N, C-alpha and C positions, 0 to 999 in steps of 0.2 A: 384166037389166042395163040401166041407162039409158045414154044417150049420154055423159052426164057421167062416169059410172063407167068406161065404156070409154076415154074420153079420159084419165082419170086413170091407168088401167092403162098406157096407151101412154106417158104422160109419165113414170111411174115406171120403165118399161122403158128409156126414153131415159136417165134418170138412172143406172140400173144400168149401162148401156153406158158412159156418160161417166165413171163412177167408176173404170174400169180402162182405162188407155191402150191395152192390147193389144186389148181388146174393142171400144173405140171406133175404133181404127185399122182393124180388120177391117170394121166397119160402114161407115166412111167409104170404104174402098177398094171395097167391093162396091156402094155407092150412087153412087160417083163424086163425092161431096161432099168438101169440104175444111173444116177447122176454121173458116176465115174465112167460109164461106157456110152453115153449118149453121143459124144463127138464121133466116136468110131462108127456107131450105127448110122450117123448122118451121112456117111460116105457111101452107104449101100443104096442102090437104085430104088428099092421099094420103100425106103424110109420116108421120103417126102410124100409118097402115096399114102402111107400109113398115118401121117400127120393129118392129111386132108380127110381120110376115112374117119379118123377120130372125130373131127369136127362134124362131118356129115351124119354121124351116128347119134349125135346129141343136138337136137334142134335148138335148145336154149343156148348152148355153147356156140353153135353156128350163127345164130342171130346176134349174139353178143359180139362175136368176131366181125361179122359183116358190118354191124353198126359202128364198131370201133374203128374200122378201116374204110368207112364210107363206100362199101361194096354191096351189090345185090348178093344175097345168099347163093343164087344160081352161079355166080362167078366161081365159087369154090368147087361146085360140081363140074363145071367146065374145065377148071384147072386140073382136077383129078382125072377127067377123061383124056386130057391132053398128055398127062404124065403116064397114063396107063390105058391106051386106047383099046386094048384087048384084055379086060379083067380076067379072062379065063386062061391067059397065057402063062400064068405063074411067074410073072416078072419079079 
């Protein structure tokens, strides 16, 4: 998977979260972001990783996203690994 494909997966995941107020609200609550600053946060390198981490932390949400986008759930984990190949790096 290329970096562009991984970014596209994360952007698609963010769109999936944003399409449902409850899902988006939970994501915002867990990240400490508000609707007014999500665009600014989206420019940060770790933001897309955090979107994928959020999906990976909730199996039912991950499965819903994967089914909605005709993807294997493993695709999300692979995208996350491409975006942050060294999770201990503090990216």
